[in-house]
GUSE-418323 format. One record per residue (C-alpha): x, y, z. Coordinates in nm, 4 decimals. Layout:
BEGIN
> u_v_w
> X_Y_Z
...
//
This chain:
BEGIN
> u_v_w
> 3.6925_3.2262_-1.8261
> 3.3584_3.0555_-1.7618
> 3.2141_3.0448_-1.4152
> 3.2537_2.7026_-1.2450
> 2.8870_2.7278_-1.1555
> 2.7982_2.7094_-1.5208
> 2.9841_2.3791_-1.5485
> 2.7520_2.2264_-1.2882
> 2.4499_2.3316_-1.4904
> 2.6000_2.1890_-1.8088
> 2.6831_1.8676_-1.6233
> 2.3253_1.8185_-1.5069
> 2.1807_1.8890_-1.8503
> 2.4318_1.6494_-2.0051
> 2.3271_1.3846_-1.7545
> 1.9671_1.4213_-1.8695
> 2.0672_1.3886_-2.2321
> 2.2649_1.0743_-2.1532
> 1.9310_0.9054_-2.0925
> 1.9170_0.8763_-2.4715
> 2.1099_0.5521_-2.4340
> 1.8072_0.3951_-2.2653
> 1.5163_0.5993_-2.4004
> 1.3758_0.3443_-2.6450
> 1.1877_0.1703_-2.3614
> 1.1020_0.3806_-2.0581
> 0.9587_0.0567_-1.9165
> 1.1240_-0.2565_-2.0576
> 0.8963_-0.5632_-2.0527
> 1.1224_-0.7202_-1.7865
> 0.8551_-0.9062_-1.5875
> 0.6504_-1.2214_-1.6271
> 0.4523_-1.4544_-1.4043
> 0.4256_-1.8293_-1.3558
> 0.1341_-1.9624_-1.1514
> 0.1065_-2.3328_-1.0651
> -0.1998_-2.4825_-0.8970
> -0.1714_-2.8304_-0.7418
> -0.5305_-2.9411_-0.7812
> -0.6062_-3.3135_-0.7796
> -0.5906_-3.4893_-1.0122
> -0.3500_-3.2547_-1.1948
> -0.1166_-2.9545_-1.1861
> -0.2289_-2.6479_-1.3806
> 0.0332_-2.3975_-1.4970
> -0.0299_-2.0500_-1.6349
> 0.2563_-1.8462_-1.7814
> 0.2169_-1.4783_-1.8719
> 0.4748_-1.2959_-2.0849
> 0.4882_-0.9663_-2.2708
> 0.4806_-1.0356_-2.6438
> 0.8100_-0.8461_-2.6839
> 0.9760_-1.1236_-2.4843
> 0.8474_-1.3969_-2.7148
> 0.8647_-1.2403_-3.0610
> 1.2386_-1.3089_-3.0938
> 1.1849_-1.6826_-3.0391
> 0.8479_-1.7505_-3.2018
> 0.8014_-1.6018_-3.5487
> 0.4813_-1.3966_-3.5706
> 0.5426_-1.1668_-3.8681
> 0.5182_-1.4483_-4.1228
> 0.5030_-1.2186_-4.4284
> 0.7899_-1.0004_-4.2976
> 0.6030_-0.6745_-4.3560
> 0.6998_-0.5381_-4.0109
> 0.3387_-0.5574_-3.8938
> 0.1863_-0.8436_-3.6966
> -0.1814_-0.8925_-3.7740
> -0.4350_-1.0712_-3.5540
> -0.4334_-1.3612_-3.7984
> -0.0547_-1.3896_-3.7777
> -0.0652_-1.3858_-3.3986
> -0.3297_-1.6582_-3.3951
> -0.1217_-1.8650_-3.6361
> 0.1768_-1.8335_-3.3986
> -0.0111_-1.9813_-3.1010
> 0.1071_-2.3429_-3.1510
> 0.4725_-2.2385_-3.1739
> 0.4397_-2.0190_-2.8627
> 0.2771_-2.3017_-2.6684
> 0.5452_-2.5473_-2.7836
> 0.8263_-2.3041_-2.6942
> 0.7086_-2.2405_-2.3395
> 0.6188_-2.6062_-2.2777
> 0.9745_-2.7001_-2.3723
> 1.1236_-2.4263_-2.1554
> 0.9192_-2.5096_-1.8436
> 1.0603_-2.8007_-1.6477
> 0.8243_-2.9694_-1.4034
> 0.9827_-3.2469_-1.1984
> 0.7580_-3.4587_-0.9759
> 0.9212_-3.6897_-0.7212
> 1.2486_-3.6887_-0.9180
> 1.0892_-3.7486_-1.2586
> 1.0502_-3.4833_-1.5303
> 0.6953_-3.4800_-1.6666
> 0.5437_-3.3364_-1.9835
> 0.2120_-3.1597_-2.0361
> -0.0662_-3.4039_-2.1147
> -0.1751_-3.1962_-2.4165
> -0.0582_-2.8947_-2.6224
> -0.0796_-2.5674_-2.4343
> -0.3594_-2.3156_-2.4811
> -0.2524_-1.9623_-2.5757
> -0.4529_-1.6419_-2.5404
> -0.3614_-1.2773_-2.6001
> -0.4956_-0.9774_-2.4111
> -0.5283_-0.6118_-2.5103
> -0.2103_-0.5237_-2.3151
> 0.0143_-0.7145_-2.5604
> 0.0621_-1.0115_-2.3295
> 0.0492_-1.3824_-2.4053
> -0.1086_-1.6228_-2.1541
> -0.0129_-1.9892_-2.1903
> -0.1938_-2.2639_-1.9980
> -0.0409_-2.6100_-1.9497
> -0.1762_-2.9127_-1.7623
> 0.0205_-3.1981_-1.6029
> -0.1548_-3.5213_-1.5045
> 0.0744_-3.6301_-1.2183
> 0.0726_-3.5042_-0.8583
> 0.3748_-3.4899_-0.6245
> 0.3886_-3.7119_-0.3195
> 0.7342_-3.6151_-0.1941
> 0.8798_-3.3249_-0.3924
> 0.8022_-3.0759_-0.6667
> 1.0713_-2.8942_-0.8662
> 0.9890_-2.6190_-1.1137
> 1.2459_-2.4596_-1.3456
> 1.1739_-2.1753_-1.5874
> 1.4482_-2.2342_-1.8432
> 1.3114_-1.9640_-2.0766
> 1.4627_-1.7006_-1.8459
> 1.8103_-1.8017_-1.9663
> 1.7188_-1.6661_-2.3101
> 1.6055_-1.3258_-2.1810
> 1.8057_-1.0207_-2.0658
> 1.9621_-1.0251_-1.7200
> 1.7076_-0.7838_-1.5756
> 1.4044_-0.9990_-1.6518
> 1.2229_-1.1363_-1.3471
> 0.9471_-1.3936_-1.3207
> 0.7189_-1.4236_-1.0197
> 0.6481_-1.7892_-0.9439
> 0.3583_-1.8931_-0.7214
> 0.2631_-2.2498_-0.6293
> -0.0847_-2.2857_-0.4778
> -0.3048_-2.5651_-0.3531
> -0.6599_-2.6349_-0.4695
> -0.7971_-2.3794_-0.2202
> -0.5724_-2.1016_-0.3485
> -0.3339_-2.1061_-0.0522
> 0.0263_-2.0282_-0.1400
> 0.2557_-2.3253_-0.0950
> 0.5557_-2.1184_-0.1969
> 0.6389_-1.7958_-0.3826
> 0.9629_-1.6747_-0.5338
> 1.0975_-1.4149_-0.7753
> 1.3022_-1.5966_-1.0396
> 1.5675_-1.4650_-1.2782
> 1.8098_-1.6224_-1.5249
> 2.0670_-1.6831_-1.2505
> 1.8150_-1.8361_-1.0097
> 1.5492_-1.9951_-1.2270
> 1.4055_-2.2776_-1.0180
> 1.2357_-2.3657_-0.6952
> 1.2230_-2.6964_-0.5100
> 0.9378_-2.7786_-0.2770
> 1.0078_-3.0852_-0.0591
> 0.6714_-3.1902_0.0737
> 0.4890_-3.4989_0.1904
> 0.1665_-3.3766_0.0341
> 0.1843_-3.0730_-0.1914
> -0.1906_-3.0123_-0.1717
> -0.1828_-2.9843_0.2081
> 0.1480_-2.8076_0.2691
> 0.1861_-2.4350_0.3079
> 0.4939_-2.2212_0.3505
> 0.4459_-1.9729_0.6376
> 0.7376_-1.7703_0.5021
> 0.5704_-1.7173_0.1636
> 0.3943_-1.3878_0.2485
> 0.7143_-1.2416_0.3964
> 0.9194_-1.3506_0.0952
> 0.6560_-1.2007_-0.1361
> 0.6642_-0.8699_0.0518
> 1.0410_-0.8427_0.0089
> 1.0277_-0.9435_-0.3578
> 0.7665_-0.6825_-0.4498
> 0.9323_-0.4152_-0.2345
> 1.2544_-0.4703_-0.4283
> 1.0597_-0.4744_-0.7550
> 0.9049_-0.1368_-0.6669
> 1.2481_0.0155_-0.6047
> 1.3801_-0.1243_-0.9318
> 1.0709_-0.0053_-1.1189
> 1.1060_0.3581_-1.0121
> 1.4840_0.3607_-1.0604
> 1.4438_0.2293_-1.4166
> 1.1203_0.4213_-1.4846
> 1.2998_0.7060_-1.6577
> 0.9784_0.8769_-1.7624
> 0.8528_0.8931_-1.4019
> 1.1917_1.0168_-1.2780
> 1.2095_1.2796_-1.5513
> 0.8591_1.3971_-1.4637
> 0.9572_1.4251_-1.0965
> 1.2767_1.6112_-1.1849
> 1.0834_1.8618_-1.3965
> 0.8415_1.9220_-1.1089
> 1.1191_1.9722_-0.8531
> 1.3436_2.1825_-1.0797
> 1.1558_2.5004_-0.9824
> 1.1950_2.4499_-0.6055
> 1.4439_2.6359_-0.3875
> 1.3792_2.4861_-0.0456
> 1.2498_2.1887_0.1494
> 0.8817_2.2766_0.1983
> 0.7777_2.3299_-0.1672
> 0.9638_2.0131_-0.2642
> 0.7958_1.8176_0.0174
> 0.4502_1.9309_-0.1000
> 0.5212_1.8194_-0.4568
> 0.6552_1.4791_-0.3508
> 0.3671_1.4262_-0.1056
> 0.0962_1.5141_-0.3591
> 0.2612_1.2925_-0.6210
> 0.2786_1.0047_-0.3718
> -0.0862_1.0378_-0.2656
> -0.2091_1.0628_-0.6240
> -0.0260_0.7683_-0.7708
> -0.0996_0.5560_-0.4616
> -0.4744_0.6127_-0.5159
> -0.4763_0.5058_-0.8790
> -0.2221_0.2285_-0.8200
> -0.4630_0.0761_-0.5669
> -0.7712_0.1324_-0.7844
> -0.6064_-0.0234_-1.0886
> -0.4550_-0.3107_-0.8942
> -0.7928_-0.3952_-0.7399
> -0.9584_-0.3678_-1.0849
> -1.1833_-0.0836_-0.9686
> -1.0703_0.1358_-1.2579
> -0.9030_0.0201_-1.5779
> -0.7289_0.2322_-1.8389
> -0.5497_0.0733_-2.1352
> -0.1737_0.1183_-2.1543
> -0.2236_0.2545_-2.5066
> -0.3782_0.5607_-2.3378
> -0.1763_0.5740_-2.0141
> 0.1753_0.5564_-2.1587
> 0.1317_0.8364_-2.4183
> -0.0454_1.0492_-2.1550
> 0.2505_1.0063_-1.9190
> 0.4781_1.1324_-2.1971
> 0.2432_1.4298_-2.2461
> 0.2658_1.5196_-1.8748
> 0.6443_1.5362_-1.9071
> 0.6193_1.7706_-2.2057
> 0.3652_1.9916_-2.0285
> 0.5698_2.0365_-1.7109
> 0.8891_2.1017_-1.9089
> 0.7182_2.3667_-2.1236
> 0.5550_2.5248_-1.8173
> 0.8974_2.5559_-1.6549
> 1.0267_2.7372_-1.9638
> 0.7293_2.9747_-1.9906
> 0.6491_3.0464_-1.6255
> 0.9910_3.0022_-1.4670
> 1.0351_2.9659_-1.0931
> 0.7481_2.9135_-0.8499
> 0.4562_2.8457_-1.0875
> 0.1373_2.8675_-0.8820
> -0.0522_2.5505_-0.8043
> 0.2375_2.3193_-0.8878
> 0.1344_2.0732_-0.6151
> -0.2213_2.0479_-0.7555
> -0.0830_1.9942_-1.1049
> 0.1371_1.7238_-0.9549
> -0.1659_1.5562_-0.7979
> -0.3649_1.5559_-1.1212
> -0.0837_1.4191_-1.3337
> 0.0215_1.1811_-1.0550
> -0.3123_1.0030_-1.0898
> -0.2148_0.9056_-1.4447
> 0.1341_0.7973_-1.3400
> -0.0268_0.5655_-1.0838
> -0.1918_0.3700_-1.3653
> 0.1519_0.3358_-1.5215
> 0.2922_0.1964_-1.1956
> 0.0002_-0.0466_-1.1649
> 0.0530_-0.1838_-1.5128
> 0.3596_-0.3808_-1.4086
> 0.1475_-0.5936_-1.1710
> -0.1940_-0.5750_-1.3334
> -0.0923_-0.6735_-1.6839
> 0.0900_-0.9824_-1.5569
> -0.2011_-1.1075_-1.3412
> 0.0293_-1.1032_-1.0391
> -0.1089_-1.1710_-0.6932
> 0.0210_-1.3285_-0.3760
> -0.1304_-1.6142_-0.1767
> -0.4338_-1.5487_0.0403
> -0.3916_-1.1702_0.0176
> -0.4370_-1.1675_-0.3590
> -0.3147_-0.8422_-0.5130
> -0.3158_-0.6509_-0.1810
> 0.0263_-0.7600_-0.0558
> 0.2044_-0.7017_-0.3882
> 0.0341_-0.3616_-0.4170
> 0.1390_-0.2521_-0.0685
> 0.4980_-0.3695_-0.0872
> 0.5408_-0.2577_-0.4500
> 0.4133_0.0900_-0.3628
> 0.6407_0.1118_-0.0579
> 0.9319_0.0187_-0.2819
> 0.8378_0.2929_-0.5267
> 0.8211_0.5492_-0.2449
> 1.1547_0.4365_-0.1035
> 1.3241_0.4673_-0.4406
> 1.1559_0.8010_-0.5068
> 1.2719_0.9442_-0.1730
> 1.6251_0.8171_-0.2313
> 1.6417_0.9843_-0.5726
> 1.4963_1.3103_-0.4370
> 1.7450_1.3113_-0.1487
> 2.0319_1.2959_-0.3978
> 1.8989_1.5340_-0.6627
> 1.7293_1.8058_-0.4539
> 2.0427_1.9498_-0.2863
> 2.1998_1.9923_-0.6308
> 1.8820_2.1520_-0.7702
> 1.8601_2.3954_-0.4785
> 2.2280_2.4846_-0.5075
> 2.1977_2.5524_-0.8811
> 1.8810_2.7582_-0.8317
> 2.0647_2.9825_-0.5845
> 2.3375_3.0698_-0.8349
> 2.2216_3.4029_-0.9743
> 2.4256_3.3829_-1.2943
> 2.3299_3.0330_-1.3966
> 1.9943_2.9481_-1.2344
> 1.7934_3.0607_-1.5369
> 2.0166_2.8642_-1.7759
> 1.9837_2.5557_-1.5589
> 1.6032_2.5713_-1.5445
> 1.5533_2.6470_-1.9122
> 1.8200_2.4100_-2.0399
> 1.7039_2.1245_-1.8185
> 1.3393_2.1848_-1.9099
> 1.4157_2.1872_-2.2824
> 1.5920_1.8515_-2.2427
> 1.2958_1.7144_-2.0436
> 1.0441_1.8327_-2.3037
> 1.2427_1.6787_-2.5895
> 1.2583_1.3454_-2.4105
> 0.8847_1.3596_-2.3430
> 0.8177_1.4417_-2.7086
> 1.0242_1.1440_-2.8209
> 0.8326_0.9078_-2.5909
> 0.5004_1.0523_-2.7072
> 0.5863_0.9878_-3.0720
> 0.7311_0.6445_-2.9938
> 0.4220_0.5388_-2.7948
> 0.1642_0.6623_-3.0430
> 0.3220_0.5935_-3.3810
> 0.5456_0.2889_-3.3325
//
């Protein structure tokens, strides 16, 4: 008869392997931004989407060879501009208005599309904005909407989704009004986004699990979590403030490589590898660039504080989610590590699963 302790180890390893159901995208696109500026004599709108969100609705691979060239992307610009212009509803004083000219589309090196639209009218009583494109996207997609005046002050800010895709701004003069609640609403939105990002950032969670799998008590685990937090907070701030930039084509594969390394180290060195907290700090710096990408790539900022408020609240959300996950997982890890008969099987089996997942992501992010 098998020991019941062994069943717990098998259960945890099986739980790791179940991540295969969501491993294709460790970070789904899932986020876009919509920035409106009420600047006499017009309203300027800028929409930023990941190309993955648009490819299903605007044909880019015209020759169907499974590879989109720069020429094919350029040729798709008119259809992308037309699509987003049709899906963005701007209502001024009860009247829907259209852009005064076709939208301008640009692509960046992070696989995002930026669409600029211009509307000639200005609101005198009310402005309503509806992002109808969200209805076509998965439930989890969120779009951060900001309406500013000519001086850059936030009139209103809101996180939209397919079930709540519009905002109405009743104002006497949109260029002079300002919502005092906007900064507080933005803080809550980005705090929630940070929690969601870490809870769905399976590569970051797997990396953290691999680091903590060798711990047996509170203090070593606290050191690892603290060093990881400090490291990724540093690079999250540096990237968000544009002090340091690393392309996602480097960051994402490197994150996968850190997962493989820690998993293999667990297998080779076993419990209590020396300097684990310093290793955590070094690799945590890279993970911070991954966290920053979700804000940086979408040109997201908030009112007068620019990127600072989103960075702070987003990072606090990440830490909150990280602590919540650790609080649930650590007692189970410590209990399994204290079972003499099964602790070695748990560490090796879990680390093999972690390394395999990291290897898959590395291949997926470098070759596909």
